[in-house]
C-alpha positions as CSV (number, residue, x, y, z in Angstrom):
1,M,37.3,-49.7,21.8
2,T,40.1,-47.9,23.6
3,L,41.1,-44.6,22.0
4,V,43.5,-43.4,24.6
5,Y,45.6,-46.4,25.6
6,L,47.4,-47.8,25.8
7,S,81.2,-42.4,18.8
8,I,80.7,-39.7,16.6
9,L,80.5,-36.0,17.3
10,F,77.2,-34.4,16.6
11,I,77.5,-32.8,13.2
12,S,74.9,-30.6,11.6
13,I,74.8,-29.8,7.9
14,P,73.8,-26.3,6.7
15,A,70.1,-25.4,6.9
16,A,68.0,-26.7,4.1
17,K,67.1,-24.3,1.3
18,A,63.3,-24.8,1.9
19,S,61.9,-24.2,5.3
20,T,59.4,-27.1,4.9
21,P,59.3,-30.3,2.9
22,D,57.5,-30.6,-0.4
23,N,53.8,-31.5,0.3
24,S,52.7,-32.1,-3.3
25,Q,52.5,-35.9,-2.9
26,H,50.0,-35.6,0.0
27,L,47.4,-33.6,-1.9
28,E,44.1,-35.1,-2.9
29,S,41.2,-33.9,-5.1
30,A,37.9,-32.6,-3.8
31,S,36.1,-35.7,-5.0
32,Q,38.7,-38.0,-3.2
33,F,38.2,-36.1,0.0
34,Q,34.4,-36.3,-0.3
35,L,34.5,-40.0,-1.0
36,R,36.7,-40.7,2.0
37,L,34.6,-38.5,4.3
38,Q,31.5,-40.4,3.3
39,K,33.1,-43.7,4.4
40,V,33.9,-42.5,7.9
41,T,31.4,-43.4,10.7
42,L,31.4,-43.4,14.5
43,D,31.8,-47.2,14.2
44,N,34.8,-47.4,12.0
45,Y,37.0,-44.3,12.1
46,Y,39.2,-45.7,14.9
47,L,39.8,-49.2,13.4
48,G,43.2,-48.4,11.9
49,E,45.0,-48.1,8.6
50,D,43.8,-45.8,5.7
51,L,40.4,-44.8,7.1
52,S,41.9,-43.9,10.5
53,R,44.9,-42.1,8.8
54,F,42.3,-39.9,7.0
55,A,40.3,-39.4,10.2
56,W,43.4,-38.3,12.2
57,L,44.0,-35.5,9.8
58,N,40.3,-34.4,9.5
59,M,38.9,-34.7,13.0
60,P,37.2,-31.2,12.8
61,S,35.1,-32.7,9.9
62,L,33.9,-35.4,12.2
63,F,33.4,-33.8,15.6
64,P,32.8,-30.3,17.0
65,H,36.0,-28.4,17.9
66,V,37.0,-25.1,19.4
67,T,40.1,-23.2,18.7
68,I,43.3,-22.9,20.8
69,P,44.7,-19.6,19.3
70,N,48.4,-19.1,18.7
71,H,50.2,-15.7,18.6
72,K,53.8,-15.4,17.4
73,A,55.8,-18.4,16.2
74,R,59.0,-19.5,17.9
75,P,61.5,-19.9,15.1
76,L,63.0,-23.3,14.4
77,D,66.1,-23.6,12.2
78,I,66.7,-26.7,10.1
79,K,70.1,-28.3,10.5
80,L,69.7,-31.9,9.3
81,N,71.9,-34.4,11.0
82,V,73.3,-37.2,8.9
83,D,74.3,-39.3,11.9
84,I,70.6,-39.6,12.9
85,R,69.5,-40.3,9.4
86,D,72.1,-43.0,8.9
87,W,72.0,-44.4,12.4
88,E,71.9,-48.2,12.3
89,I,68.9,-49.6,14.2
90,S,68.8,-53.3,13.2
91,A,70.0,-54.4,16.7
92,L,67.6,-52.2,18.5
93,M,64.3,-53.9,17.7
94,P,62.9,-55.7,20.8
95,T,63.0,-59.5,20.4
96,S,59.8,-59.8,22.5
97,T,57.1,-57.2,22.4
98,P,53.9,-56.4,24.2
99,A,50.7,-57.0,22.4
100,T,50.3,-53.4,21.3
101,F,53.5,-53.6,19.2
102,S,53.8,-55.5,16.0
103,T,56.1,-58.5,15.8
104,D,56.4,-58.7,12.0
105,E,59.5,-56.6,11.6
106,P,62.5,-58.6,10.3
107,H,64.7,-58.3,13.3
108,S,67.8,-59.7,11.6
109,S,67.8,-57.2,8.7
110,Q,69.9,-54.1,8.7
111,Q,68.3,-50.7,8.2
112,T,69.0,-47.1,9.0
113,F,66.7,-45.0,11.1
114,D,65.6,-43.1,8.0
115,Q,64.9,-46.3,6.1
116,Y,62.8,-47.6,8.9
117,V,60.8,-44.4,9.3
118,K,60.1,-44.3,5.6
119,S,59.2,-48.0,5.3
120,D,56.8,-48.5,8.3
121,T,53.4,-47.6,7.0
122,R,52.2,-47.1,10.6
123,I,54.4,-44.0,10.9
124,N,52.8,-40.8,9.6
125,S,55.5,-38.4,10.4
126,V,58.6,-37.9,12.7
127,L,60.4,-34.8,13.8
128,I,63.5,-34.5,16.1
129,I,64.9,-31.3,17.6
130,K,68.3,-31.1,19.2
131,D,69.9,-28.0,20.7
132,G,67.0,-26.0,19.4
133,D,67.3,-27.0,15.8
134,I,65.3,-29.4,13.6
135,V,67.8,-32.2,12.9
136,Y,65.5,-34.8,11.4
137,Q,62.0,-34.6,9.8
138,Q,60.0,-36.9,7.7
139,Y,56.4,-36.6,6.6
140,N,55.1,-39.9,5.1
141,S,51.3,-39.3,4.8
142,H,50.6,-35.6,5.4
143,G,52.3,-32.2,5.1
144,P,53.9,-30.2,7.8
145,E,51.1,-27.6,7.7
146,Q,48.4,-30.1,8.5
147,R,47.0,-30.7,12.0
148,H,46.8,-34.2,13.3
149,I,44.9,-35.6,16.3
150,I,47.4,-36.3,19.1
151,W,45.0,-38.2,21.3
152,S,46.4,-38.7,24.8
153,V,49.4,-36.5,24.3
154,T,46.8,-33.9,25.1
155,K,47.0,-35.1,28.7
156,V,50.4,-33.7,29.4
157,M,49.3,-30.3,28.0
158,T,46.4,-30.2,30.4
159,A,48.7,-31.2,33.2
160,A,51.2,-28.4,32.2
161,V,48.5,-25.8,32.6
162,L,47.7,-27.2,36.1
163,A,51.4,-27.0,37.0
164,Q,51.5,-23.4,36.0
165,L,48.5,-22.6,38.1
166,E,50.1,-24.4,41.1
167,S,53.3,-22.4,40.7
168,K,51.2,-19.2,40.9
169,G,49.4,-20.4,44.0
170,H,46.0,-20.7,42.3
171,V,45.6,-24.4,43.2
172,E,46.8,-26.6,46.1
173,I,47.4,-30.1,44.7
174,H,47.1,-31.7,48.2
175,R,43.5,-30.7,48.5
176,T,40.8,-33.1,47.3
177,V,39.2,-33.0,43.9
178,S,35.8,-32.3,45.4
179,H,37.2,-29.2,47.2
180,Y,37.5,-27.6,43.8
181,L,34.6,-29.4,42.2
182,P,31.7,-29.3,44.7
183,E,29.5,-31.1,42.1
184,L,31.5,-34.2,42.9
185,K,31.0,-34.1,46.7
186,N,29.8,-37.4,48.2
187,S,31.7,-39.4,45.6
188,V,35.0,-41.1,45.4
189,W,36.6,-37.7,44.6
190,D,36.1,-36.7,48.3
191,K,39.2,-38.8,49.1
192,V,41.2,-38.3,45.9
193,K,43.7,-35.5,46.0
194,V,44.4,-33.4,43.0
195,Q,48.0,-34.8,43.1
196,H,46.6,-38.3,42.9
197,A,44.5,-37.4,39.9
198,V,47.3,-35.7,38.0
199,D,49.7,-38.5,38.8
200,M,47.2,-41.2,37.6
201,A,47.2,-42.6,41.1
202,S,43.6,-42.0,42.1
203,G,42.7,-45.6,42.7
204,V,39.4,-45.3,40.7
205,D,37.9,-48.3,39.1
206,C,37.9,-46.8,35.7
207,I,41.1,-48.0,34.1
208,D,41.5,-47.6,30.4
209,G,41.3,-50.8,28.5
210,T,39.6,-52.8,31.3
211,I,36.2,-53.8,32.5
212,N,35.3,-52.3,35.9
213,Q,33.4,-54.0,38.7
214,K,30.1,-53.0,37.2
215,G,30.9,-54.8,34.0
216,Q,31.4,-51.6,32.1
217,D,34.2,-50.5,29.7
218,C,35.1,-47.2,31.1
219,N,36.7,-46.0,27.9
220,E,33.5,-46.6,25.9
221,T,31.5,-44.8,28.6
222,F,33.4,-41.6,28.6
223,E,33.9,-41.7,24.8
224,T,30.1,-42.0,24.5
225,V,29.8,-38.9,26.8
226,F,32.0,-37.0,24.4
227,E,30.0,-38.3,21.5
228,L,33.0,-40.1,19.9
229,L,31.0,-43.3,19.7
230,S,27.4,-44.3,19.1
231,K,25.5,-44.5,22.3
232,S,24.4,-48.0,23.3
233,G,23.1,-49.5,26.5
234,D,22.7,-47.7,29.8
235,K,25.6,-45.2,30.0
236,P,25.9,-41.9,31.8
237,S,24.5,-39.0,29.7
238,S,26.8,-36.3,31.0
239,L,30.4,-35.8,32.2
240,N,29.3,-35.0,35.7
241,E,27.1,-38.1,35.9
242,L,30.0,-40.2,34.7
243,L,32.5,-38.8,37.2
244,N,30.0,-39.2,40.1
245,S,29.4,-42.8,39.1
246,V,33.0,-43.8,39.4
247,T,33.9,-46.3,42.2
248,T,37.1,-47.1,44.0
249,K,39.4,-50.0,43.1
250,T,42.4,-49.2,45.4
251,A,43.3,-46.6,47.9
252,P,44.6,-43.4,46.3
253,G,48.3,-42.8,46.0
254,L,49.5,-46.4,45.9
255,I,49.5,-47.6,42.2
256,T,49.7,-45.7,39.0
257,E,46.9,-47.0,36.7
258,Y,46.1,-45.3,33.4
259,A,42.6,-43.8,33.8
260,S,41.6,-41.0,31.5
261,V,38.9,-39.8,33.9
262,N,41.7,-38.5,36.0
263,T,42.6,-36.0,33.2
264,L,39.0,-35.1,32.7
265,V,38.8,-34.2,36.4
266,V,42.0,-32.1,36.0
267,G,40.5,-30.2,33.1
268,K,37.4,-29.4,35.1
269,I,39.5,-28.2,38.0
270,I,41.4,-25.8,35.6
271,E,38.1,-24.5,34.4
272,A,36.8,-24.0,37.9
273,I,39.9,-22.1,39.0
274,T,40.2,-19.9,35.9
275,N,36.4,-19.4,35.4
276,Q,36.8,-19.9,31.7
277,P,36.6,-22.8,29.2
278,L,39.8,-24.9,29.0
279,H,40.7,-24.1,25.4
280,L,41.2,-20.4,26.3
281,T,43.5,-21.3,29.2
282,L,45.4,-23.7,27.0
283,S,45.9,-20.8,24.6
284,E,46.9,-18.2,27.2
285,S,49.1,-20.5,29.3
286,L,50.7,-22.7,26.6
287,W,50.0,-22.1,22.9
288,K,50.7,-18.4,22.7
289,P,53.6,-18.1,25.1
290,M,55.4,-21.2,23.8
291,G,55.4,-19.8,20.3
292,A,53.1,-22.2,18.4
293,E,53.1,-21.5,14.6
294,A,49.4,-22.3,14.2
295,D,46.2,-22.5,16.1
296,A,45.4,-25.9,17.6
297,L,41.9,-27.4,17.9
298,I,40.3,-29.4,20.6
299,I,37.1,-31.6,20.7
300,H,34.1,-30.7,22.7
301,N,30.7,-32.4,23.1
302,S,27.3,-30.8,22.6
303,A,27.1,-29.9,26.3
304,G,30.3,-27.9,26.0
305,D,32.6,-30.3,27.9
306,I,36.2,-30.0,26.6
307,F,37.9,-33.4,25.8
308,S,40.9,-32.6,28.0
309,S,42.3,-36.1,28.0
310,G,42.6,-36.6,24.2
311,G,41.1,-34.0,22.0
312,I,43.8,-31.8,20.6
313,S,44.7,-31.6,16.9
314,A,47.9,-29.7,16.1
315,R,50.9,-29.5,13.8
316,L,53.8,-31.8,14.4
317,T,56.1,-28.8,14.9
318,D,53.9,-27.3,17.5
319,V,53.8,-30.5,19.6
320,A,57.6,-30.4,19.4
321,R,57.6,-26.8,20.5
322,F,55.6,-27.9,23.6
323,G,58.3,-30.5,24.2
324,L,60.9,-27.8,24.2
325,L,59.3,-26.3,27.3
326,Y,60.8,-29.2,29.3
327,L,64.4,-28.5,28.2
328,K,66.8,-26.2,30.1
329,S,66.8,-22.8,28.5
330,E,67.0,-19.1,29.4
331,S,65.0,-17.9,26.4
332,K,61.7,-16.1,26.6
333,W,59.9,-19.2,25.5
334,S,60.8,-21.0,28.8
335,I,57.4,-20.9,30.6
336,M,57.3,-24.0,32.7
337,P,58.1,-23.5,36.4
338,E,61.6,-24.7,37.4
339,T,60.1,-26.2,40.5
340,H,57.8,-28.3,38.3
341,L,60.7,-29.5,36.1
342,T,62.6,-30.6,39.2
343,D,59.6,-32.3,40.7
344,L,59.1,-34.5,37.7
345,K,62.4,-36.2,38.4
346,L,61.4,-37.1,41.9
347,I,60.0,-40.6,42.4
348,G,56.7,-40.5,44.3
349,D,55.0,-43.1,46.5
350,A,52.8,-44.6,43.7
351,E,54.4,-47.5,41.8
352,F,53.9,-49.2,38.5
353,P,51.8,-52.4,38.6
354,E,54.0,-55.5,38.2
355,R,52.4,-56.4,34.8
356,R,53.6,-53.1,33.4
357,V,57.1,-53.5,34.8
358,T,57.3,-56.8,33.0
359,G,56.2,-55.2,29.7
360,F,58.7,-52.4,30.1
361,D,61.5,-54.9,30.7
362,R,60.7,-56.6,27.3
363,L,60.2,-53.4,25.4
364,F,63.3,-51.5,26.6
365,N,65.6,-54.6,27.1
366,G,66.0,-53.9,30.8
367,D,66.4,-50.1,30.5
368,L,63.4,-49.6,32.8
369,P,61.6,-46.3,33.5
370,S,61.6,-45.4,37.2
371,H,58.1,-43.8,37.6
372,S,55.3,-41.8,36.0
373,K,54.0,-38.4,37.1
374,W,51.9,-35.4,36.1
375,Q,50.3,-37.5,33.3
376,W,53.7,-38.5,31.8
377,D,53.5,-42.2,31.1
378,L,57.2,-43.0,31.6
379,I,60.0,-41.1,33.3
380,W,63.5,-42.5,33.5
381,S,66.1,-41.9,36.2
382,D,68.1,-39.7,33.8
383,G,65.1,-37.4,33.5
384,D,63.8,-38.5,30.1
385,L,60.0,-38.3,29.6
386,Y,57.5,-40.0,27.4
387,K,53.8,-39.5,26.6
388,D,51.9,-42.0,24.4
389,G,48.8,-41.4,22.4
390,F,46.3,-43.8,20.9
391,S,47.2,-45.4,17.5
392,G,50.9,-44.4,17.5
393,Q,51.2,-40.8,18.6
394,G,54.2,-40.0,20.8
395,L,56.3,-37.3,22.5
396,Y,59.7,-38.2,23.9
397,I,61.8,-35.6,25.7
398,S,65.4,-35.9,26.8
399,P,66.4,-32.9,28.9
400,A,69.9,-34.2,29.5
401,R,70.6,-34.4,25.7
402,N,68.6,-31.3,24.9
403,M,66.5,-33.4,22.5
404,V,62.8,-33.6,21.6
405,M,61.3,-36.4,19.4
406,V,57.7,-36.3,18.3
407,W,55.7,-38.5,15.9
408,F,52.3,-39.1,14.5
409,G,51.1,-42.6,13.6
410,T,48.2,-44.9,12.6
411,A,48.0,-48.4,14.0
412,D,47.1,-51.4,11.8
413,K,43.8,-53.2,11.9
414,E,45.0,-55.3,14.9
415,F,45.8,-52.0,16.7
416,K,49.5,-52.8,16.6
417,K,51.8,-49.8,16.1
418,H,55.4,-48.9,15.1
419,Y,58.6,-49.2,17.1
420,L,59.4,-45.5,17.6
421,L,59.2,-45.5,21.4
422,P,62.0,-48.1,22.0
423,I,63.9,-46.5,19.2
424,A,63.6,-43.1,20.7
425,R,65.0,-44.3,24.0
426,Q,67.9,-46.0,22.2
427,L,68.6,-42.9,20.2
428,A,68.5,-40.6,23.2
429,T,71.1,-42.8,24.9
430,A,73.3,-43.3,21.9
431,D,76.9,-42.1,22.2
432,F,76.7,-39.6,19.3
433,M,73.7,-37.9,20.9
434,Q,75.5,-37.0,24.2
435,T,77.2,-33.9,22.8
436,G,75.5,-30.6,22.3
437,T,75.6,-27.0,23.2
438,G,72.7,-27.2,25.7
439,K,71.6,-23.8,24.5
């Protein structure tokens, strides 16, 4: 199993009378909840459709969590945009898709964005913010006040904390990982710089969704360490044992390969520098100053290791508030270092593997992302950013259009998911999205 893998002017109508959508259709009885919970096991909760949809909303009932406290909410006005709701997407579906995307959509049929969002059962919810206002929101399978697991979108939040520590001079990303984590000395981490780890360019032989040279599925190994799966076979019993057992596949800094152990290392470095558990630093550095409206939660194992690569459950609106940190703004909520935002646009030395470039070409119809960096999966030359999460979670940010789009999802039983990523890219580059105040 792999949990973390992979031209019309802008017109807003007046704010909706209710601040949040009606949630009555998402309520269930106590007996229904109990029956569903009894069906969930470590062997089936990730297999997709209804059982997973229930699990994604109730992870604290399945695994131990700690709280990431919020403070004072950043206000978000609702100014729904009919152009987005009625935007025609029939010509935007890819004609050839990678294996993780379904091919059963009727490409020739015509439908609006809103019709698609409401009809694809793999979409749980979608929210779009433009120029600081909510311009589209749809909750298909849960209410706006419910937390939902965001899986690997957690990674960019962990990386954001590291970026803040770097800007304050608390960490030098050109030092090696083992410099900050002496328990990893005499391992591959002696040659991997912090920059390599945060950029997914460490060269370790622990790539998500693959079998390493030892014949091990690295995902299953670290998921077992975090007690997300039943333990079977000879697997490391602790996070330190796992990280010390990792071997090298390529030299660091050459290729970006998606390996969640890189984020686990970054999380441990943050804890070493701050001398406190990661969830408290996430609260102090992100959740409180960005104006989250509710506490978030994050998974930990029985040893107290925080699942820094995929464990956060949060409200959709608060994931969107995190995305707003990457837009240009002079408000008190702007807490990401300007130097970091500039650095994200710069293409580094590490390149995408050729197989991924081929997949991007099909998925985006030639509109290829240029690089990845700081745990962001895809970055385009115009500065747009994307982070993916297992089973259809996603965060798309377009600084040039002052837009954030976030969604929660549940894959089907074949682990195929919706089309919101290519649609988000098409929406961001649509003519009617180019206007705005940039406030």
